[in-house]
Steps between C-alpha positions, in 0.01 A plus 500: 500500500193284429228748614672785308526276188137394516387865545708603202356216294146597589571866413655405172190317388283783627715757313470299177140396512331790673719803439647407158839610638728244349821675611390487866387140449831399344694661788289349769494152344876515428564578865255236612670239279836581649356481858311172427684317218324171570157642433435424133174701483694822556721430205209407288331830581817688426532325164142591423564867579804497265314321219198731524740786448640339187820397670471142366859386533528616862173333589596182319832493685327504834263221379798298384631506848195311622454123464129447419518155643556653846209743480151443633216471245407864502862614472568255221198623307614855533859406403374328183276792401770759552762286328272463196425870499861590517587264216214622280572872578142536620446675829271322751188674618549715802 
């Protein structure tokens, strides 16, 4: 499950950042999050994809499921940026 989940996570980021295919990114990251629920970065990336698409409530719901005190510095910074963007209804830069 872990290798498949990591591959899906990597493809999801690639689909979003390089292809601009947010539907594929959402599907891949959703499957990756199901396969690797303990990996916060996958859920942060999924939340970003949803927020970039204007699906603020869905992205915020994913972020609300994470405890920023249990994230590493990079993840916490991303969490705070995305949380602020979702509350301000401003989409983060791709």
